[in-house]
Structure formats: C-alpha cells, structure tokens
C-alpha positions in Angstrom: 0.0 0.2 0.4 1.4 3.2 -0.7 -0.1 6.8 -0.9 1.6 9.8 -3.1 0.8 13.0 -3.7 1.8 16.2 -5.8 0.8 20.0 -7.1 0.9 20.6 -10.6 1.3 24.4 -11.8 -0.3 26.3 -14.4 2.3 26.0 -16.7 2.6 22.2 -16.2 -1.3 21.8 -16.9 -1.6 20.0 -20.0 -4.5 22.3 -22.4 -4.5 19.7 -24.9 -5.7 17.5 -22.2 -8.0 20.4 -21.0 -9.8 21.2 -24.5 -9.8 17.2 -24.6 -12.3 17.1 -21.0 -14.1 20.4 -23.0 -15.6 18.1 -26.3 -12.6 19.4 -28.8 -10.9 17.0 -30.6 -8.4 17.8 -31.7 -8.7 21.5 -31.8 -8.8 24.8 -30.6 -11.3 26.7 -28.7 -11.4 30.0 -29.4 -9.7 33.1 -27.9 -12.5 34.2 -25.3 -12.8 30.9 -24.2 -8.9 30.2 -23.7 -9.2 33.4 -22.1 -11.4 32.1 -19.3 -9.5 29.0 -18.9 -6.6 30.9 -18.2 -8.2 32.4 -15.8 -9.6 29.2 -14.3 -6.1 27.2 -14.1 -5.0 30.1 -12.2 -7.5 30.3 -9.6 -8.5 26.7 -9.1 -4.4 24.9 -9.1 -3.9 26.9 -5.9 -6.0 24.5 -4.3 -5.4 21.2 -6.3 -3.2 18.4 -4.1 -3.2 15.7 -6.3 -3.3 12.4 -4.6 -3.2 9.0 -5.3 -2.9 5.6 -2.9 -2.5 1.9 -4.5 -1.9 -2.0 -3.7 -0.9 -4.3 -5.7 -2.8 -7.5 -5.7 -3.4 -11.2 -6.9 -5.9 -11.6 -9.5 -7.5 -13.3 -12.4 -10.0 -13.3 -14.4 -12.8 -16.7 -13.1 -15.2 -15.8 -16.9 -15.5 -13.9 -19.8 -17.8 -11.6 -17.2 -16.2 -11.6 -13.5 -12.9 -11.6 -11.8 -11.1 -11.4 -8.8 -8.9 -8.7 -7.1 -7.2 -9.1 -3.9 -10.1 -12.5 -3.5 -13.0 -10.2 -4.2 -15.0 -10.5 -6.9 -16.4 -8.4 -9.5 -18.5 -8.6 -12.3 -16.7 -5.7 -15.0 -18.4 -7.4 -17.8 -17.3 -8.6 -21.5 -16.1 -5.5 -22.7 -13.6 -5.0 -19.5 -13.2 -9.0 -19.7 -12.1 -9.5 -22.8 -8.7 -7.0 -22.4 -7.7 -9.3 -19.5 -6.6 -12.7 -20.3 -3.2 -13.6 -18.7 -3.9 -11.2 -15.7 -2.2 -12.6 -12.7 -1.8 -9.5 -10.2 -3.6 -5.8 -10.2 -2.6 -2.5 -9.4 -5.6 -1.4 -7.4 -5.8 2.3 -7.6 -7.9 5.4 -6.1 -6.9 9.0 -7.3 -8.5 12.3 -6.1 -7.3 16.0 -7.1 -8.0 16.3 -3.0 -10.8 18.3 -0.6 -9.3 22.1 -1.0 -9.7 21.5 -5.0 -12.9 20.8 -4.4 -14.5 23.5 -2.7 -13.1 25.6 -4.8 -14.9 24.1 -7.8 -18.0 24.3 -5.6 -17.3 28.4 -4.6 -16.6 28.6 -8.3 -19.6 27.5 -8.7 -22.0 29.5 -7.1 -21.0 32.2 -8.9 -23.3 31.0 -11.0 -21.3 31.1 -14.2 -22.2 28.3 -16.7 -19.1 28.9 -19.5 -16.7 29.1 -16.3 -18.3 25.7 -14.6 -17.6 24.1 -17.6 -14.4 24.6 -17.9 -13.8 24.4 -13.7 -15.2 20.6 -14.6 -12.8 19.9 -17.1 -10.0 21.0 -15.6 -11.2 18.7 -12.2 -11.2 15.9 -14.5 -7.9 16.2 -15.9 -6.4 16.3 -12.7 -8.1 13.4 -11.2 -7.2 12.0 -14.5 -3.5 12.8 -14.0 -3.3 10.7 -10.9 -4.0 7.6 -12.6 -1.6 9.1 -15.1 1.8 9.5 -12.6 0.9 6.3 -10.9 0.5 4.5 -14.6 4.1 6.5 -15.1 5.9 4.6 -11.8 4.1 1.2 -12.2 5.3 1.1 -15.6 9.3 0.3 -16.1 9.4 -4.1 -16.1 5.9 -4.5 -15.7 3.4 -6.2 -18.3 0.3 -3.4 -17.7 -3.9 -3.4 -19.8 -5.2 0.3 -19.8 -6.7 1.1 -16.2 -10.9 0.4 -15.8 -13.4 1.9 -13.7 -16.8 0.9 -12.0 -19.4 2.6 -13.9 -16.9 2.4 -17.2 -17.3 0.0 -20.4 -20.8 -1.3 -18.7 -18.9 -1.7 -15.5 -21.9 -1.6 -12.6 -20.5 1.2 -10.5 -22.4 -0.1 -7.4 -19.3 -2.2 -7.6 -17.3 1.1 -5.4 -19.3 -1.2 -2.9 -16.8 -3.8 -2.8 -13.5 -2.3 -4.0 -13.3 0.6 -1.6 -12.8 -1.7 1.2 -10.2 -3.4 -0.4 -8.1 0.1 0.8 -8.4 1.9 4.3 -11.1 4.1 4.9 -11.2 7.3 2.9 -8.5 6.6 0.6 -6.9 9.7 0.3 -9.3 11.5 2.0 -11.8 9.9 -0.2 -15.7 8.8 1.0 -18.3 6.6 -0.8 -21.9 8.0 -1.2 -24.9 5.3 -1.0 -25.5 5.7 -4.3 -21.6 4.3 -4.9 -20.1 8.1 -6.2 -17.1 9.5 -5.1 -16.3 12.8 -2.8 -15.3 14.7 -3.3 -16.3 14.6 -6.8 -13.5 14.5 -8.7 -12.0 11.2 -7.9 -11.2 8.6 -9.9 -10.8 3.9 -8.7 -10.0 2.0 -10.8 -6.9 -0.9 -11.6 -4.6 -1.6 -13.7 -4.3 -5.3 -15.2 -0.6 -6.8 -14.9 0.8 -10.3 -16.4 4.1 -11.4 -17.9 1.2 -13.2 -20.4 -1.3 -10.1 -21.3 -1.3 -8.1 -24.1 -2.3 -4.2 -23.1 -5.3 -3.1 -25.4 -5.9 -0.4 -27.0 -9.7 1.0 -25.6 -12.7 -0.5 -28.2 -15.0 3.1 -27.9 -17.0 2.2 -30.4 -18.5 -1.1 -28.8 -19.2 0.8 -25.2 -22.5 1.5 -24.9 -21.7 5.0 -22.3 -22.4 8.2 -24.5 -21.6 10.5 -21.6 -18.1 9.1 -21.6 -15.6 12.3 -22.0 -13.1 10.4 -24.0 -15.4 8.2 -26.2 -14.6 8.3 -29.7 -16.4 9.6 -32.3 -16.7 7.7 -35.8 
C-alpha cells in the first residue's frame, strides 16, 4: 500500500488535455474560451493537491465477465473482461484532485457562470486522470500493464464501488463513498491496472461501448 501526493503548476497543466475534456477533438477553442480557461486555471490550481493510493494484489479472470481482485469477486462485464487474458495480478488505485480543490470548485460553481463552471469541471477531470497517469508512469518500468479500468465505465456497474473501497483503508486519500456509490470529492477516480507476463495491452475500443456520456468516447 502506498500513497503519493503532488501539486501541479499552471504551466505544467496540458491545455490540450483540458480542451479534450471539454469536448474539443484535436482542436483549440476560440480565443475568448482560452482566455477564460487561463483565468480559471490560475484560480483553481493553487487549491489542488493531487493524491493517489495504490495496492498490488493477486488477480485473475474467472469467466468472460468476472474477475477477482485481492480475493474479492467483481463483474466488470464482457468489454473489460475481453482485455484481461493473462492477468495474474493487479494494481488497484484511488486518486483525487483533493478536498481543497473540491471546495474551490464549489465556490466557482456558486457564481453561476455556466461556461466557467464547465471549464472548471473539465480541469478537475484532467487532474483526477493525471493521478492515474502519474501512477502508471511510476509502475510502468518492467511491468506488463493493461489500460486502467474503472467502475462505472465500459458496462461495469458503479455499485461495485461498495466492494472495491473495502480493499483500502477508510477514506483513502480523503475520498469517501456515498450510498449511491459516487465518490466525494467529486473529482476522484478509482480502478485497476491488470498485470501479467502474458497479458497484452490493448487500446480502448470505444466503438463498442454504450456509455455515451464518457468524455473519452471516440466518435466515428
């Protein structure tokens, strides 16, 4: 079990990642939106302390749709299951942009500017994903890793968060779980990387996913 935290300066935040989270695909918003984004970035990032906690656990695929992680059975479904042949272990994780960021995000939301809210929300999404990116970078040398998979995506029932969180200490990285299986702070992420000598890393096949609200979904 290991917990890591880090901050990120405005100049370190990838603007292309922010544009992507906002729905732009390989393009840049108009200058007015870019200028607004810079103001929001300057206001938000000082409040962000990005954290992630992870564990390496035994794991296996026990059917086309079911797996075990650390002795607990999960049913992520056939889409995720199709990527997990050869899994023998997994890195389970929880990451977050932090409670201070969440408070600042709510403060911005209370001002009632829809465009600013949207930009701020997108920045939070990028920061939560950055926790996963940093974890992967730390793990990658010498390991055969899958893409990361999270409850709520690719047909994996988000209610299985209730079985996932007990694999960690109470309130990992300050993150809690609501009765409806949503994480607080809102800009948090949980999931796992599959690991195994014979595992073959495969890209996301977004064309077969039915989650139209996923911001990473690729349009044909």
